C-alpha atoms as a printed R data frame, in Angstrom:
    type eleno elety resid chain resno       x      y       z
1   ATOM     1    CA   MET     A     1 -54.073 22.472 -63.026
2   ATOM     2    CA   ILE     A     2 -52.224 20.414 -60.425
3   ATOM     3    CA   GLU     A     3 -51.280 16.854 -61.342
4   ATOM     4    CA   TYR     A     4 -50.719 14.092 -58.779
5   ATOM     5    CA   GLU     A     5 -49.021 10.988 -60.141
6   ATOM     6    CA   VAL     A     6 -46.642  8.132 -59.469
7   ATOM     7    CA   LYS     A     7 -44.232  6.827 -62.118
8   ATOM     8    CA   LEU     A     8 -42.796  3.311 -61.969
9   ATOM     9    CA   THR     A     9 -40.209  1.795 -64.302
10  ATOM    10    CA   ALA     A    10 -41.099 -1.641 -65.603
11  ATOM    11    CA   SER     A    11 -40.360 -4.181 -68.324
12  ATOM    12    CA   ARG     A    12 -42.565 -5.098 -71.254
13  ATOM    13    CA   LYS     A    13 -43.202 -8.452 -69.563
14  ATOM    14    CA   VAL     A    14 -44.489 -6.780 -66.388
15  ATOM    15    CA   LEU     A    15 -46.763 -4.429 -68.339
16  ATOM    16    CA   GLU     A    16 -48.235 -7.395 -70.189
17  ATOM    17    CA   LYS     A    17 -48.783 -9.279 -66.910
18  ATOM    18    CA   ILE     A    18 -50.589 -6.322 -65.354
19  ATOM    19    CA   GLU     A    19 -52.754 -5.839 -68.407
20  ATOM    20    CA   ALA     A    20 -53.703 -9.520 -68.506
21  ATOM    21    CA   ASP     A    21 -54.678 -9.859 -64.852
22  ATOM    22    CA   LEU     A    22 -55.567 -7.136 -62.339
23  ATOM    23    CA   ASP     A    23 -57.304 -9.419 -59.829
24  ATOM    24    CA   PHE     A    24 -54.740 -8.482 -57.185
25  ATOM    25    CA   VAL     A    25 -56.142 -4.944 -56.811
26  ATOM    26    CA   SER     A    26 -59.326 -4.214 -54.880
27  ATOM    27    CA   TRP     A    27 -60.551 -1.541 -57.311
28  ATOM    28    CA   THR     A    28 -63.197 -1.857 -59.988
29  ATOM    29    CA   VAL     A    29 -61.291 -2.175 -63.277
30  ATOM    30    CA   LEU     A    30 -62.255 -0.598 -66.606
31  ATOM    31    CA   ARG     A    31 -59.871 -1.169 -69.511
32  ATOM    32    CA   LEU     A    32 -59.922  1.541 -72.176
33  ATOM    33    CA   PRO     A    33 -58.788  1.119 -75.810
34  ATOM    34    CA   PRO     A    34 -55.057  1.655 -76.424
35  ATOM    35    CA   LYS     A    35 -54.060  4.963 -77.977
36  ATOM    36    CA   LYS     A    36 -50.996  6.238 -79.783
37  ATOM    37    CA   LEU     A    37 -49.471  9.450 -78.469
38  ATOM    38    CA   ILE     A    38 -46.654 11.280 -80.212
39  ATOM    39    CA   SER     A    39 -44.998 13.920 -78.034
40  ATOM    40    CA   HIS     A    40 -42.574 16.545 -79.346
41  ATOM    41    CA   TYR     A    41 -40.503 18.354 -76.726
42  ATOM    42    CA   TYR     A    42 -39.135 21.821 -77.437
43  ATOM    43    CA   ASP     A    43 -36.304 23.664 -75.755
44  ATOM    44    CA   THR     A    44 -33.392 25.918 -76.611
45  ATOM    45    CA   SER     A    45 -30.196 24.347 -77.931
46  ATOM    46    CA   ASP     A    46 -28.667 24.683 -74.448
47  ATOM    47    CA   LEU     A    47 -31.841 23.368 -72.698
48  ATOM    48    CA   LYS     A    48 -32.804 26.528 -70.830
49  ATOM    49    CA   LEU     A    49 -36.283 25.206 -70.080
50  ATOM    50    CA   LEU     A    50 -34.961 21.946 -68.646
51  ATOM    51    CA   PHE     A    51 -32.524 23.781 -66.391
52  ATOM    52    CA   ASN     A    52 -35.406 25.965 -65.197
53  ATOM    53    CA   ASN     A    53 -37.446 22.849 -64.335
54  ATOM    54    CA   LEU     A    54 -39.867 23.266 -67.243
55  ATOM    55    CA   ALA     A    55 -40.962 20.967 -70.079
56  ATOM    56    CA   PHE     A    56 -42.808 22.243 -73.159
57  ATOM    57    CA   ARG     A    57 -44.610 19.566 -75.152
58  ATOM    58    CA   LEU     A    58 -46.745 19.287 -78.266
59  ATOM    59    CA   ARG     A    59 -48.723 16.051 -78.078
60  ATOM    60    CA   GLU     A    60 -50.495 14.559 -81.080
61  ATOM    61    CA   GLU     A    61 -53.341 12.113 -80.529
62  ATOM    62    CA   GLY     A    62 -54.895 11.432 -83.917
63  ATOM    63    CA   SER     A    63 -55.886 14.822 -85.313
64  ATOM    64    CA   LYS     A    64 -55.907 16.461 -81.880
65  ATOM    65    CA   LYS     A    65 -52.904 18.579 -80.921
66  ATOM    66    CA   MET     A    66 -52.335 19.749 -77.368
67  ATOM    67    CA   LEU     A    67 -49.625 22.026 -75.985
68  ATOM    68    CA   THR     A    68 -48.579 21.417 -72.398
69  ATOM    69    CA   LEU     A    69 -46.192 23.268 -70.125
70  ATOM    70    CA   LYS     A    70 -45.145 21.237 -67.097
71  ATOM    71    CA   SER     A    71 -43.034 22.142 -64.104
72  ATOM    72    CA   ASN     A    72 -40.942 19.537 -62.304
73  ATOM    73    CA   GLY     A    73 -42.903 20.432 -59.173
74  ATOM    74    CA   THR     A    74 -42.273 18.563 -55.939
75  ATOM    75    CA   PHE     A    75 -41.767 14.942 -54.951
76  ATOM    76    CA   LYS     A    76 -43.523 13.992 -51.718
77  ATOM    77    CA   SER     A    77 -44.191 10.523 -50.274
78  ATOM    78    CA   GLY     A    78 -43.478  8.990 -53.658
79  ATOM    79    CA   ILE     A    79 -45.905 11.289 -55.490
80  ATOM    80    CA   TYR     A    80 -44.974 13.815 -58.157
81  ATOM    81    CA   ILE     A    81 -47.039 16.977 -57.629
82  ATOM    82    CA   ARG     A    82 -46.726 19.189 -60.676
83  ATOM    83    CA   GLU     A    83 -48.457 22.183 -62.126
84  ATOM    84    CA   GLU     A    84 -49.346 22.025 -65.797
85  ATOM    85    CA   LYS     A    85 -50.989 24.314 -68.315
86  ATOM    86    CA   GLU     A    86 -52.701 22.910 -71.402
87  ATOM    87    CA   LEU     A    87 -53.852 24.580 -74.584
88  ATOM    88    CA   GLU     A    88 -55.416 22.883 -77.602
89  ATOM    89    CA   LEU     A    89 -53.633 23.954 -80.757
90  ATOM    90    CA   ASP     A    90 -55.339 24.936 -83.983
91  ATOM    91    CA   HIS     A    91 -53.038 26.305 -86.708
92  ATOM    92    CA   GLU     A    92 -51.079 28.872 -84.717
93  ATOM    93    CA   ASP     A    93 -47.321 29.279 -84.930
94  ATOM    94    CA   PHE     A    94 -46.799 28.117 -81.359
95  ATOM    95    CA   LEU     A    95 -43.043 28.738 -81.449
96  ATOM    96    CA   SER     A    96 -43.390 32.420 -82.324
97  ATOM    97    CA   LYS     A    97 -42.467 34.981 -79.702
98  ATOM    98    CA   SER     A    98 -45.892 36.624 -79.871
99  ATOM    99    CA   PHE     A    99 -47.675 33.323 -79.247
100 ATOM   100    CA   LEU     A   100 -45.404 32.404 -76.330
101 ATOM   101    CA   LYS     A   101 -45.656 35.853 -74.785
102 ATOM   102    CA   LYS     A   102 -49.445 35.694 -74.866
103 ATOM   103    CA   ASN     A   103 -50.065 32.059 -73.937
104 ATOM   104    CA   PHE     A   104 -46.940 30.835 -72.137
105 ATOM   105    CA   PRO     A   105 -45.255 33.871 -70.563
106 ATOM   106    CA   ASP     A   106 -43.163 31.641 -68.271
107 ATOM   107    CA   ILE     A   107 -41.478 30.163 -71.343
108 ATOM   108    CA   TYR     A   108 -40.999 33.595 -72.892
109 ATOM   109    CA   LYS     A   109 -39.269 34.858 -69.735
110 ATOM   110    CA   VAL     A   110 -36.806 31.964 -69.707
111 ATOM   111    CA   VAL     A   111 -36.108 31.723 -73.436
112 ATOM   112    CA   GLY     A   112 -35.788 35.414 -74.262
113 ATOM   113    CA   ASN     A   113 -34.548 35.843 -77.842
114 ATOM   114    CA   ASP     A   114 -33.381 32.243 -78.194
115 ATOM   115    CA   GLU     A   115 -35.261 29.981 -80.577
116 ATOM   116    CA   LEU     A   116 -37.100 26.853 -79.496
117 ATOM   117    CA   ILE     A   117 -36.229 23.677 -81.381
118 ATOM   118    CA   GLU     A   118 -37.454 20.104 -81.123
119 ATOM   119    CA   VAL     A   119 -34.996 18.260 -78.878
120 ATOM   120    CA   LEU     A   120 -36.820 14.961 -78.323
121 ATOM   121    CA   GLU     A   121 -39.723 12.928 -79.655
122 ATOM   122    CA   ILE     A   122 -41.511 10.257 -77.641
123 ATOM   123    CA   VAL     A   123 -43.760  7.729 -79.371
124 ATOM   124    CA   ASN     A   124 -46.044  6.104 -76.819
125 ATOM   125    CA   GLU     A   125 -48.500  3.262 -77.182
126 ATOM   126    CA   ARG     A   126 -50.566  3.866 -74.055
127 ATOM   127    CA   HIS     A   127 -52.858  1.248 -72.587
128 ATOM   128    CA   PRO     A   128 -55.077  3.079 -70.062
129 ATOM   129    CA   ILE     A   129 -56.973  1.405 -67.230
130 ATOM   130    CA   ILE     A   130 -59.434  3.191 -64.937
131 ATOM   131    CA   LEU     A   131 -59.506  2.029 -61.311
132 ATOM   132    CA   LYS     A   132 -62.434  3.017 -59.064
133 ATOM   133    CA   LYS     A   133 -63.069  2.428 -55.379
134 ATOM   134    CA   ASN     A   134 -65.533  4.299 -53.154
135 ATOM   135    CA   ASN     A   135 -65.099  7.963 -54.129
136 ATOM   136    CA   SER     A   136 -61.650  7.558 -55.643
137 ATOM   137    CA   GLU     A   137 -60.628  7.202 -59.270
138 ATOM   138    CA   LEU     A   138 -57.159  6.470 -60.633
139 ATOM   139    CA   GLU     A   139 -55.878  6.207 -64.184
140 ATOM   140    CA   LEU     A   140 -53.286  3.480 -64.571
141 ATOM   141    CA   ASP     A   141 -51.376  3.955 -67.830
142 ATOM   142    CA   LEU     A   142 -49.185  1.190 -69.200
143 ATOM   143    CA   ASP     A   143 -46.773  3.019 -71.488
144 ATOM   144    CA   TYR     A   144 -44.822  1.246 -74.237
145 ATOM   145    CA   LEU     A   145 -42.401  3.960 -75.362
146 ATOM   146    CA   TYR     A   146 -39.766  4.836 -77.879
147 ATOM   147    CA   PHE     A   147 -37.474  7.785 -77.231
148 ATOM   148    CA   VAL     A   148 -36.508  9.225 -80.617
149 ATOM   149    CA   LYS     A   149 -33.731 11.692 -81.426
150 ATOM   150    CA   GLY     A   150 -32.860 12.025 -85.100
151 ATOM   151    CA   ARG     A   151 -32.292  8.511 -86.390
152 ATOM   152    CA   ARG     A   152 -31.661  7.107 -82.942
153 ATOM   153    CA   LYS     A   153 -34.376  5.231 -81.083
154 ATOM   154    CA   SER     A   154 -34.527  3.584 -77.655
155 ATOM   155    CA   GLU     A   155 -37.235  1.495 -75.979
156 ATOM   156    CA   TYR     A   156 -38.580  2.322 -72.531
157 ATOM   157    CA   TYR     A   157 -41.464  1.033 -70.431
158 ATOM   158    CA   GLU     A   158 -43.242  2.853 -67.653
159 ATOM   159    CA   ILE     A   159 -46.335  2.696 -65.469
160 ATOM   160    CA   GLU     A   160 -47.969  6.013 -64.718
161 ATOM   161    CA   ILE     A   161 -50.681  6.235 -62.062
162 ATOM   162    CA   GLU     A   162 -52.586  9.508 -61.906
163 ATOM   163    CA   LEU     A   163 -55.073 10.572 -59.266
164 ATOM   164    CA   LYS     A   164 -58.243 11.677 -61.050
165 ATOM   165    CA   LYS     A   165 -60.505 11.880 -58.019
166 ATOM   166    CA   GLY     A   166 -60.108 11.138 -54.330
167 ATOM   167    CA   CYS     A   167 -57.169 11.363 -51.925
168 ATOM   168    CA   SER     A   168 -53.456 10.800 -52.321
169 ATOM   169    CA   GLU     A   169 -53.542  7.816 -49.916
170 ATOM   170    CA   ASP     A   170 -55.350  5.800 -52.609
171 ATOM   171    CA   LEU     A   171 -52.649  6.688 -55.116
172 ATOM   172    CA   ILE     A   172 -49.943  5.611 -52.676
173 ATOM   173    CA   GLU     A   173 -51.793  2.372 -51.903
174 ATOM   174    CA   CYS     A   174 -52.120  1.390 -55.558
175 ATOM   175    CA   ALA     A   175 -48.482  2.197 -56.295
176 ATOM   176    CA   SER     A   176 -47.341  0.253 -53.231
177 ATOM   177    CA   ILE     A   177 -49.279 -2.857 -54.318
178 ATOM   178    CA   LEU     A   178 -47.697 -2.754 -57.776
179 ATOM   179    CA   GLN     A   179 -44.210 -2.101 -56.409
180 ATOM   180    CA   THR     A   180 -44.449 -4.984 -53.943
181 ATOM   181    CA   LYS     A   181 -45.972 -7.547 -56.316
182 ATOM   182    CA   PHE     A   182 -43.656 -6.839 -59.250
183 ATOM   183    CA   ASP     A   183 -40.579 -5.452 -57.446
184 ATOM   184    CA   LEU     A   184 -40.810 -2.127 -59.278
185 ATOM   185    CA   LYS     A   185 -38.781  1.016 -58.692
186 ATOM   186    CA   GLN     A   186 -39.954  4.595 -58.958
187 ATOM   187    CA   ALA     A   187 -38.868  6.454 -62.075
188 ATOM   188    CA   SER     A   188 -35.990  8.800 -61.337
189 ATOM   189    CA   ALA     A   189 -37.238 11.648 -63.545
190 ATOM   190    CA   SER     A   190 -39.832 12.726 -66.102
191 ATOM   191    CA   LYS     A   191 -40.049 10.978 -69.478
192 ATOM   192    CA   TYR     A   192 -38.564 14.105 -71.057
193 ATOM   193    CA   GLU     A   193 -35.486 14.108 -68.853
194 ATOM   194    CA   LEU     A   194 -35.057 10.334 -69.063
195 ATOM   195    CA   GLY     A   195 -35.198 10.516 -72.858
196 ATOM   196    CA   LEU     A   196 -32.523 13.204 -72.985
197 ATOM   197    CA   ARG     A   197 -30.345 11.202 -70.593
198 ATOM   198    CA   CYS     A   198 -30.775  8.145 -72.798
199 ATOM   199    CA   PHE     A   199 -29.026  9.990 -75.645
200 ATOM   200    CA   ASN     A   200 -26.514 11.756 -73.376
201 ATOM   201    CA   SER     A   201 -28.069 15.048 -74.465
202 ATOM   202    CA   ILE     A   202 -27.887 16.904 -71.150
203 ATOM   203    CA   PRO     A   203 -24.691 18.981 -70.937
204 ATOM   204    CA   VAL     A   204 -22.726 19.109 -67.700
205 ATOM   205    CA   VAL     A   205 -23.000 22.586 -66.157
């Protein structure tokens, strides 16, 4: 699956303003209930996956558990275009070599005999909003985050806009409106990489 999205850094105050009033956008607005997402990121101790532009995540949403492998992909006209593979998890040992070889061979190739360990946890209270116009549909996620590593914790706020249906011009238009109205900047990296940077966990190579 190919994902098209824009990520904008924001403050809690801006997220609350957007959630309270979206009259400035010309889309039909549907607010969905907030949800709590807990994401566990796995890598080798020397971050082989990160340095091969991959992120391996186990996301918990209530009782549902989903594994996702994401590539850093490309960045074009302000849009992150990334390939991702998802697999709903039952009770398998998803860190075993046999499981990785069968379901995520790209990880197996990079990791080899090294073990995967949890290197970062992200706790996210996500407030999703669906925007519709003509034949286009966007998901605007207001993310209230904590990066967690051991006993350390750091707050972070982000707006994620994902193209669900339609053309990339609509995604760019929506992002541009938000950037202009609230003076927002594009996020410099994925949540995974930003979280590791926050704790100075990326070694210099």
